[in-house]
C-alpha positions in Angstrom: 146.4 24.3 243.1 148.6 27.0 244.6 152.2 27.7 245.4 153.4 25.4 248.2 153.4 27.0 251.7 156.4 26.5 254.0 155.4 24.0 256.7 156.1 24.8 260.3 159.1 23.4 262.1 158.7 19.9 263.4 159.3 18.9 267.0 158.5 22.3 268.5 155.1 23.2 269.9 153.6 26.6 268.9 154.0 28.9 271.9 150.9 31.0 271.2 147.9 30.7 273.5 145.7 27.6 273.2 142.7 28.0 270.9 139.1 27.3 271.8 137.0 25.5 269.3 133.2 26.0 268.8 130.8 24.4 271.3 129.8 21.0 270.1 132.9 20.4 268.1 133.4 16.7 267.9 136.8 15.4 269.1 137.8 11.8 268.4 140.2 9.3 267.2 140.0 6.7 264.4 140.9 3.1 263.6 140.2 0.4 261.1 139.0 -3.1 261.7 141.8 -5.1 260.0 144.4 -2.8 261.5 143.4 -3.4 265.2 140.9 -6.2 265.7 142.9 -9.4 265.2 140.8 -12.6 265.8 141.1 -13.1 262.0 139.6 -16.6 262.1 137.3 -16.3 265.2 133.6 -15.6 265.6 132.7 -16.8 262.1 134.9 -14.3 260.3 136.2 -15.4 256.9 139.2 -14.0 255.0 139.3 -10.6 253.4 141.6 -9.4 250.7 144.0 -8.2 253.3 144.2 -11.6 254.9 145.2 -13.1 251.6 147.5 -10.2 250.7 149.4 -10.1 254.0 149.8 -13.9 253.9 151.3 -13.7 250.4 155.1 -13.7 250.5 156.7 -10.4 249.7 153.5 -8.3 250.0 154.1 -6.8 253.5 157.2 -5.8 255.4 158.7 -8.8 257.1 155.5 -10.8 256.3 153.5 -9.0 259.0 149.8 -9.7 259.1 146.7 -8.5 260.9 146.0 -12.0 262.4 146.4 -10.6 266.0 147.0 -6.9 265.4 146.1 -4.9 268.6 143.8 -7.7 269.8 140.9 -5.3 270.0 138.4 -8.1 269.5 139.4 -9.5 272.9 140.3 -6.2 274.6 137.2 -4.2 273.6 136.3 -3.1 277.1 139.8 -2.1 278.1 140.2 -0.2 274.9 137.0 1.8 275.4 138.1 2.6 278.9 141.3 4.0 277.5 139.3 6.2 275.1 137.3 7.5 278.0 140.4 8.2 280.0 141.8 10.2 277.1 138.7 12.3 277.0 137.5 11.3 273.6 134.0 12.5 272.6 133.8 10.3 269.5 135.3 7.1 268.1 135.5 6.4 264.4 135.8 2.7 263.8 135.1 0.4 260.8 133.1 -2.7 260.6 134.8 -5.8 259.1 132.6 -6.9 256.2 133.7 -10.6 256.4 133.0 -10.6 260.1 129.5 -9.5 259.6 128.7 -11.2 256.3 131.2 -14.1 255.8 131.9 -14.5 252.1 130.2 -11.2 251.2 126.8 -12.7 250.6 123.9 -14.2 252.4 122.6 -13.6 256.0 124.4 -11.8 258.7 126.7 -13.6 261.1 125.1 -13.0 264.5 128.4 -13.5 266.4 130.1 -10.8 264.3 127.3 -8.3 264.7 127.2 -9.0 268.5 130.9 -7.8 268.7 129.9 -4.4 267.2 126.8 -4.2 269.3 129.0 -4.6 272.4 131.4 -2.0 271.1 128.6 0.5 270.4 127.0 -0.1 273.8 130.4 0.3 275.6 131.0 3.6 273.8 127.6 5.0 274.6 128.0 3.9 278.2 131.2 5.9 278.4 129.7 9.0 276.8 131.5 8.4 273.5 129.7 9.0 270.2 130.1 6.0 267.8 131.1 6.9 264.2 130.8 3.9 262.0 132.7 3.4 258.7 131.2 0.6 256.6 134.2 -0.1 254.4 137.9 0.4 255.3 139.4 -1.9 252.6 138.6 -5.4 253.9 136.6 -6.8 250.9 135.6 -10.4 251.5 138.0 -12.6 249.5 135.1 -14.4 247.8 134.0 -11.1 246.2 137.5 -10.4 245.0 137.5 -13.9 243.5 134.3 -12.9 241.6 136.0 -9.8 240.2 136.4 -7.4 243.1 135.6 -3.7 242.8 136.2 -3.6 239.1 133.1 -5.8 238.8 129.8 -4.0 239.0 128.1 -6.6 241.1 130.4 -5.7 244.1 128.6 -2.4 244.5 125.3 -4.2 244.8 126.8 -6.6 247.3 128.0 -3.6 249.4 124.5 -2.3 249.5 123.2 -5.6 250.8 125.9 -5.7 253.5 125.0 -2.1 254.5 121.4 -3.1 255.1 122.6 -5.8 257.5 124.6 -3.4 259.5 121.9 -0.7 259.5 119.3 -3.2 260.8 121.6 -4.2 263.7 123.1 -0.9 264.7 121.0 1.9 263.2 119.1 2.5 266.4 122.2 3.5 268.3 124.6 4.9 265.7 124.0 8.4 264.4 127.1 9.0 262.2 127.8 6.8 259.2 130.6 6.8 256.7 130.2 4.6 253.7 133.8 4.4 252.3 137.2 5.3 253.6 139.6 6.7 251.1 138.3 5.1 247.9 141.3 6.4 246.0 143.5 4.0 248.0 141.1 1.1 247.5 141.1 1.7 243.7 144.5 3.0 242.8 146.7 1.3 245.4 144.7 -1.9 245.3 144.2 -2.2 241.5 146.7 0.3 240.0 150.1 -0.2 241.6 149.0 -3.3 243.6 150.9 -2.2 246.7 147.7 -2.7 248.7 145.3 -5.6 248.6 144.3 -7.3 246.4 147.6 -6.5 244.7 146.4 -6.2 241.1 148.0 -3.8 238.7 145.9 -2.6 235.8 145.0 1.0 235.1 141.6 0.3 233.6 140.7 -2.0 236.5 141.7 0.8 238.9 139.3 3.3 237.1 136.5 0.8 237.1 137.1 0.0 240.8 136.9 3.7 241.6 133.6 4.1 239.8 132.0 1.0 241.4 133.2 2.0 244.9 131.4 5.3 244.4 128.3 3.4 243.0 128.4 1.2 246.1 128.6 4.3 248.2 125.5 5.8 246.5 123.5 2.6 246.9 124.6 2.3 250.6 123.4 5.9 251.2 120.1 5.1 249.7 119.7 2.0 251.8 120.7 3.8 255.0 118.4 6.7 254.3 115.5 4.4 253.8 116.3 2.4 257.0 117.4 5.3 259.2 116.1 8.7 258.0 117.5 10.6 260.9 121.1 9.3 260.6 124.0 11.6 259.5 125.4 10.1 256.4 128.7 10.8 254.6 131.8 9.5 252.9 135.5 10.0 253.6 137.9 11.0 250.9 141.6 11.4 251.2 142.5 14.8 249.6 145.7 16.6 248.7 146.5 20.1 247.7 148.4 19.6 244.4 151.1 22.2 243.5 153.2 22.7 240.4 156.9 22.6 241.1 157.3 25.8 239.1 155.1 28.2 237.2 155.9 26.6 233.9 152.9 25.5 231.7 154.2 21.9 231.8 154.3 21.8 235.6 150.9 23.4 235.8 149.4 20.8 233.5 151.1 18.0 235.6 149.3 19.5 238.7 146.0 19.6 236.8 146.3 15.9 235.9 147.3 14.7 239.3 144.6 16.8 241.0 142.1 15.2 238.6 143.0 11.7 239.7 143.7 12.3 243.4 140.8 14.7 244.2 138.3 15.5 241.4 137.9 11.8 240.3 135.8 11.4 243.5 134.7 14.9 244.5 133.0 15.7 241.2 130.8 12.5 240.9 129.9 12.5 244.6 129.2 16.2 245.0 128.4 17.3 241.4 127.1 14.1 239.7 129.6 14.2 236.9 133.2 13.3 235.9 135.4 16.3 235.0 135.8 16.5 231.2 139.5 17.0 231.4 139.9 13.9 233.5 137.9 11.8 231.0 140.2 13.1 228.3 143.3 12.3 230.3 142.0 8.7 230.8 141.0 8.2 227.1 143.9 5.9 226.4 143.1 3.9 229.5 139.3 3.5 229.4 136.3 4.7 227.4 134.2 4.9 230.5 131.9 2.2 229.1 131.5 0.9 232.6 129.4 4.0 233.5 125.7 3.3 232.9 122.7 5.5 232.8 121.7 6.6 236.2 125.0 5.7 237.9 126.1 9.3 238.4 122.7 10.3 239.9 123.1 7.4 242.3 126.6 8.3 243.2 125.5 11.9 243.9 122.7 10.8 246.3 122.5 13.7 248.8 124.7 13.5 251.9 124.7 15.1 255.4 128.4 15.6 255.8 131.8 15.0 254.1 134.8 13.5 255.8 138.3 14.6 254.7 141.4 12.7 255.5 144.5 14.9 255.2 148.1 14.0 255.5 150.3 15.9 253.0 150.7 17.8 249.8 151.6 16.6 246.3 154.2 18.8 244.5 154.5 17.7 240.8 156.4 18.5 237.7 156.3 17.9 234.0 157.7 14.6 232.7 161.4 14.1 232.1 162.2 10.7 230.6 163.8 8.3 233.0 163.3 10.4 236.2 160.1 9.0 237.6 160.6 7.7 241.2 158.4 5.0 242.5 158.0 5.2 246.3 154.6 4.1 247.5 151.7 6.3 246.4 154.0 8.1 243.9 154.4 4.9 241.9 153.5 5.6 238.2 151.0 2.9 238.1 148.9 4.7 240.7 148.2 7.4 238.1 146.8 5.8 235.0 147.1 8.1 232.0 149.5 10.3 233.8 152.3 7.8 234.7 155.0 10.2 233.5 154.3 13.0 235.9 157.1 13.5 238.4 156.5 13.9 242.2 159.0 16.4 243.6 160.5 16.6 247.1 160.9 20.1 248.5 163.4 19.1 251.1 161.1 20.0 254.0 160.5 17.9 257.1 158.8 14.6 256.6 157.2 11.9 258.8 158.4 8.4 259.0 156.1 7.7 256.0 158.2 10.1 253.9 155.1 12.4 253.8 156.0 16.1 253.8 154.6 17.9 256.8 152.4 20.7 255.5 149.8 22.0 258.0 148.8 25.0 255.8 147.7 22.4 253.2 144.9 21.4 255.6 143.4 24.9 255.5 143.8 24.9 251.7 142.0 21.6 251.3 139.1 22.3 253.6 138.5 25.7 252.0 138.6 24.2 248.6 136.0 21.6 249.4 133.7 24.2 251.0 134.2 27.0 248.5 134.1 24.9 245.3 131.9 22.0 246.2 129.5 22.1 249.1 128.1 23.9 252.1 127.7 20.6 254.0 129.4 20.2 257.4 133.0 18.9 257.0 134.9 16.7 259.4 138.6 15.9 259.5 138.1 12.2 259.7 141.8 11.4 259.8 145.0 13.4 260.4 148.1 12.2 262.1 151.8 11.3 261.7 154.1 8.3 262.0 157.5 9.0 263.7 160.2 6.7 265.0 159.3 6.4 268.7 161.6 5.3 271.4 160.4 4.1 274.8 162.4 5.8 277.6 161.6 5.0 281.3 158.3 3.4 280.2 157.1 6.3 278.2 157.4 7.7 274.6 158.6 11.2 274.3 156.6 12.0 271.2 157.4 15.7 270.9 157.4 15.5 267.0 153.9 14.0 267.0 152.6 16.5 269.5 154.0 19.4 267.4 152.4 17.9 264.3 149.0 17.8 266.0 149.4 21.3 267.4 150.2 22.7 263.9 147.3 20.9 262.3 144.8 21.7 265.0 145.8 25.4 264.6 145.2 24.9 260.8 141.8 23.5 261.5 141.0 26.5 263.7 142.2 28.8 260.9 139.8 27.1 258.5 136.9 27.6 260.8 137.8 31.3 261.2 137.8 31.5 257.3 134.2 30.3 257.3 134.6 26.6 256.7 131.8 24.6 258.4 134.3 22.2 260.1 132.5 20.3 262.8 135.0 17.8 264.1 138.5 16.3 264.1 139.6 12.7 264.4 143.2 11.9 265.2 144.8 9.0 263.3 145.2 6.8 265.2 144.0 5.7 268.6 146.9 3.3 268.9 149.8 1.9 267.0 148.5 -0.8 264.6 149.0 -2.8 261.5 150.0 -0.1 259.0 148.9 -2.1 255.8 151.9 -3.0 253.6 154.2 -1.5 256.1 153.2 -4.0 258.8 154.1 -2.9 262.3 157.1 -0.8 261.2 155.2 2.6 261.2 153.7 4.0 264.3 150.8 6.4 264.2 149.6 6.0 267.8 149.6 8.9 270.2 151.7 7.5 273.0 152.6 10.4 275.2 151.3 10.9 278.8 149.4 14.1 277.9 145.6 13.8 278.2 143.5 14.6 275.1 141.6 17.8 276.1 139.9 18.9 272.9 142.2 21.9 272.7 145.5 22.5 270.9 148.6 21.4 272.8 150.2 24.1 274.9 
């Protein structure tokens, strides 16, 4: 938690010489199953919480759904050829739980697994390293009906599902991520309810976060037993959290939000404990009675790597009655026990998501994870930007996006120079897709004619 750095200008590429990254640095792009696959009712797939949520009136912009999305299910071969043409060395994708295990229990769906077998085989045939994420938010609806992530049994069901995927793909996939952004699953899904399943209860959000991490630990144990040589990790979305001023009140606000946004997950996964101050902050929300003996040891099962998703910085201030805004992730109900903390805009350039552009924050975040938590290899598993793109003469002049990537890749290089064991970078996203509650109104795809070279833009 430091003073905010001034972000670089947007829309202008850095004119310094291109930077060379270490040999073996893994360059890739990332997607998520519900955002791109489509074929929502094909191949034995059953509904997920995002199917139900997006088909509920008023939940997504203009009622958009992932029913068709980018039609990746039918365009798999073409999409992999596009990846190869871009020069990608790795592709981070997620497996749809209800496609592989309809209903979230019982045997695997052979047709669903065959889709991912074909995907992995196509990637390997094109020299692209598969990076598999087991959970990117598409919980089978039947498991939500049984209580969802606030229910302890969901963690056990996740371990069973993990075993099915490991048995089918473990011989060809080296890199595995258990969860993607558990903060979003817990606090957007069960806190504010702006994401599926759309519930709003602070205690449920805290329980969901714990059981997501418990499921992660159980999944790592299952994977380690099935595939001892695999590289196993988790992906957390992290933010540098900065007090708006040097006042004690603003500093305490930053401590509270840092606890919920970052330390809620980093400390159990990498230290096997919840921070004492976070537990105290949440005392009026929960007594942590859902945490059983042995849970934290399971959650802290040793990993091989940590994935970091980075997009922006939080700047916060002490409460002032009646001045709490509620845009998206800043909604008070996303921050149980700290609902009155204010999120402050610095008036700096933002993306189309209204996320402040702050490349120095990536350096700060990576250094913090390495210096305070772990010597494990780190990967930027998502970083990218949404801008309003216009098609001109059949192409998108995405200068703002290219400048964004340029600045953040330079930040990644700076982190490596500072001693951070950063081993790879995945751009979000491979293509424009269903952007959750925003539907198809936000564009994260990299659409320009420039070829991805594994170097900063120049």
